[in-house]
C-alpha positions as CSV (number, residue, x, y, z in Angstrom):
1,X,-9.0,2.6,-28.5
2,X,-12.1,2.9,-26.4
3,X,-12.6,2.6,-22.6
4,X,-15.0,-0.3,-23.0
5,X,-17.5,-0.3,-20.1
6,X,-15.5,2.0,-17.9
7,X,-17.6,4.4,-15.8
8,X,-16.6,7.9,-14.9
9,X,-16.5,8.2,-11.1
10,X,-18.4,11.3,-10.0
11,X,-18.5,12.5,-6.5
12,X,-21.9,10.9,-6.1
13,X,-20.8,7.6,-7.4
14,X,-17.7,7.7,-5.2
15,X,-19.9,8.3,-2.2
16,X,-22.2,5.4,-3.3
17,X,-19.2,3.1,-3.6
18,X,-18.0,4.0,-0.1
19,X,-21.5,3.5,1.3
20,X,-21.5,-0.1,-0.1
21,X,-18.0,-1.0,1.2
22,X,-17.2,-2.0,4.7
23,X,-17.2,1.2,6.7
24,X,-14.2,2.5,8.5
25,X,-14.3,1.8,12.2
26,X,-14.0,4.5,14.8
27,X,-10.2,4.3,15.1
28,X,-9.7,4.3,11.4
29,X,-12.0,7.2,10.9
30,X,-10.3,9.2,13.7
31,X,-6.8,8.5,12.1
32,X,-8.0,9.7,8.7
33,X,-9.4,12.9,10.2
34,X,-6.3,13.5,12.3
35,X,-4.0,13.1,9.3
36,X,-6.0,15.7,7.3
37,X,-6.3,18.1,10.3
38,X,-2.7,18.0,11.4
39,X,-0.8,17.3,8.2
40,X,-2.9,19.1,5.6
41,X,0.0,19.6,3.2
42,X,0.9,15.9,3.2
43,X,-2.5,14.2,3.7
44,X,-2.6,13.2,0.1
45,X,0.0,10.6,0.9
46,X,-2.6,8.7,2.9
47,X,-4.1,5.7,1.1
48,X,-7.6,6.3,-0.2
49,X,-10.5,5.4,2.1
50,X,-11.6,2.5,0.0
51,X,-8.1,1.0,0.0
52,X,-8.3,0.2,3.8
53,X,-11.1,-2.4,3.3
54,X,-9.5,-3.6,0.1
55,X,-6.1,-4.2,1.8
56,X,-7.9,-6.0,4.6
57,X,-9.8,-8.1,2.1
58,X,-6.6,-9.1,0.3
59,X,-4.8,-10.0,3.6
60,X,-7.6,-12.3,4.5
61,X,-7.9,-13.7,1.0
62,X,-4.3,-14.9,0.9
63,X,-4.4,-16.1,4.6
64,X,-1.5,-13.8,5.3
65,X,0.5,-14.1,8.5
66,X,3.5,-12.2,7.5
67,X,2.9,-8.8,5.9
68,X,5.4,-6.1,4.8
69,X,4.5,-2.5,4.2
70,X,6.9,-0.2,2.5
71,X,5.8,3.4,3.3
72,X,3.6,3.8,6.3
73,X,3.0,7.5,6.7
74,X,0.5,8.0,9.5
75,X,-0.5,4.3,9.6
76,X,-4.0,4.0,8.1
77,X,-3.1,1.2,5.7
78,X,-1.0,-0.6,8.3
79,X,-4.0,-0.4,10.7
80,X,-6.4,-1.9,8.2
81,X,-4.0,-4.8,7.4
82,X,-3.1,-5.5,11.0
83,X,-6.8,-5.7,11.9
84,X,-7.2,-8.4,9.2
85,X,-4.3,-10.5,10.4
86,X,-4.8,-13.4,12.8
87,X,-3.7,-12.8,16.4
88,X,-0.3,-14.4,15.7
89,X,0.3,-12.4,12.5
90,X,3.0,-9.8,12.1
91,X,3.2,-6.7,9.9
92,X,6.6,-5.1,9.4
93,X,6.0,-1.4,8.7
94,X,8.9,0.4,7.0
95,X,9.2,4.2,7.2
96,X,11.8,6.9,7.9
97,X,9.6,9.4,9.8
98,X,9.2,9.2,13.6
99,X,6.9,12.2,13.5
100,X,4.4,10.8,11.0
101,X,4.3,7.3,12.2
102,X,3.7,8.5,15.8
103,X,0.1,9.1,14.7
104,X,-0.1,5.5,13.5
105,X,1.4,4.1,16.7
106,X,-1.3,5.8,18.8
107,X,-4.1,4.5,16.5
108,X,-2.6,1.0,16.5
109,X,-2.7,0.9,20.3
110,X,-6.2,2.2,20.4
111,X,-7.3,-0.5,18.0
112,X,-5.5,-3.2,20.0
113,X,-3.2,-4.3,17.2
114,X,0.1,-2.7,18.3
115,X,1.5,-6.1,19.1
116,X,1.0,-7.2,15.5
117,X,2.9,-4.3,14.0
118,X,6.7,-3.9,14.1
119,X,7.6,-0.4,13.0
120,X,11.2,-0.1,11.6
121,X,12.4,3.5,11.3
122,X,15.2,3.2,8.7
123,X,15.6,3.4,4.9
124,X,13.3,0.7,3.6
125,X,15.9,-0.9,1.5
126,X,18.1,-1.5,4.6
127,X,15.1,-3.1,6.3
128,X,14.2,-5.3,3.4
129,X,17.8,-6.4,2.8
130,X,18.1,-7.4,6.4
131,X,15.2,-9.8,6.1
132,X,15.7,-13.5,5.6
133,X,16.2,-14.5,1.9
134,X,13.8,-17.4,2.0
135,X,10.3,-16.9,0.5
136,X,8.4,-16.0,3.7
137,X,6.3,-12.9,2.9
138,X,2.6,-13.5,2.3
139,X,1.5,-10.0,1.4
140,X,3.3,-6.7,0.8
141,X,2.0,-3.2,0.2
142,X,4.3,-0.8,-1.7
143,X,3.5,2.9,-1.2
144,X,6.7,4.9,-0.8
145,X,9.1,7.0,-2.8
146,X,8.5,6.3,-6.4
147,X,12.1,6.5,-7.5
148,X,12.9,3.4,-5.4
149,X,10.0,1.3,-6.5
150,X,12.0,-1.1,-8.7
151,X,14.6,-1.5,-6.0
152,X,11.9,-2.3,-3.4
153,X,10.3,-4.7,-5.8
154,X,13.5,-6.6,-6.4
155,X,14.0,-7.1,-2.6
156,X,10.3,-8.1,-2.1
157,X,9.8,-10.6,-4.9
158,X,12.4,-13.2,-3.9
159,X,11.1,-13.1,-0.4
160,X,7.5,-13.6,-1.5
161,X,6.2,-17.1,-1.1
162,X,4.4,-18.8,-4.0
163,X,0.9,-17.4,-4.2
164,X,1.9,-14.3,-2.2
165,X,0.8,-10.9,-3.4
166,X,2.3,-7.5,-3.7
167,X,-0.1,-4.5,-4.0
168,X,1.5,-1.4,-5.4
169,X,-0.1,2.0,-5.1
170,X,0.1,5.1,-7.3
171,X,0.9,3.3,-10.5
172,X,-1.0,6.0,-12.5
173,X,0.6,8.8,-10.5
174,X,-2.3,11.3,-10.6
175,X,-2.7,10.7,-14.3
176,X,0.8,12.0,-15.0
177,X,2.3,8.7,-15.8
178,X,1.6,9.6,-19.4
179,X,3.2,13.0,-19.2
180,X,6.9,13.0,-20.1
181,X,7.2,16.6,-19.1
182,X,5.8,16.1,-15.6
183,X,8.2,17.6,-13.0
184,X,10.1,15.7,-10.3
185,X,11.0,12.5,-12.1
186,X,8.3,10.5,-10.3
187,X,6.2,9.9,-13.5
188,X,9.2,8.6,-15.3
189,X,10.1,6.3,-12.4
190,X,6.5,5.0,-12.3
191,X,6.6,4.3,-16.0
192,X,9.8,2.4,-15.7
193,X,8.4,0.5,-12.7
194,X,5.2,-0.4,-14.6
195,X,7.2,-1.7,-17.5
196,X,9.5,-3.7,-15.1
197,X,6.5,-5.3,-13.5
198,X,4.8,-6.2,-16.7
199,X,7.9,-7.9,-17.9
200,X,8.6,-9.9,-14.7
201,X,8.0,-13.5,-15.5
202,X,8.1,-14.5,-11.8
203,X,4.8,-12.7,-11.2
204,X,1.3,-12.5,-12.6
205,X,0.2,-8.8,-12.5
206,X,-2.9,-6.8,-13.2
207,X,-3.2,-3.0,-13.1
208,X,-6.5,-1.6,-11.8
209,X,-7.9,1.9,-11.8
210,X,-8.5,1.9,-8.0
211,X,-7.8,5.2,-6.4
212,X,-4.5,6.5,-8.0
213,X,-3.9,3.2,-9.8
214,X,-3.2,-0.1,-8.0
215,X,-1.3,-3.1,-9.4
216,X,-1.8,-6.5,-7.8
217,X,0.9,-9.0,-8.5
218,X,1.0,-12.7,-7.5
219,X,4.1,-14.8,-7.2
220,X,3.9,-17.8,-9.5
């Protein structure tokens, strides 16, 4: 099977792509730099630079007012999405780290969107299960521990309104999704998740080679 018209992304092409996307604003840029400077061993957990404008685009595209993020880290993706929300929109950010999300809280305040973000420090499954069961979520971004992806999915989908979208990150898992010998169990968890999503008749889904692999899923 061939790759069709797929283009290999060189460093030069990646820079060209970023140059032709909406640029990060000053607060976003500072947060990205702070994450790499202060958390160099964990900075790879941050969503890729091009995903900030993409998530903002998707939030606007579905006219989202109620957004849920599972896995916030230092808050770059939450910042991008909150900035795309209307003034009365709300983003519930789920994470377990007070330390890492503190960087996000500082950036959200600087950007003037802290009132749009409700940070819930607790296991994300507890937070999701405490939400109303009615379909009220417009957009969700899933970027957390891979072993729980299916469990998160099963809490999010029933709460997603028709036409609502879930964006799931890391569905290629650094290319190791194809490696049955990859350590840590995450590649196997991602494979199981990808199969679960593909078989879910409640959703229309498409997997894209954006960053580390991004699946977009729309509630039917």
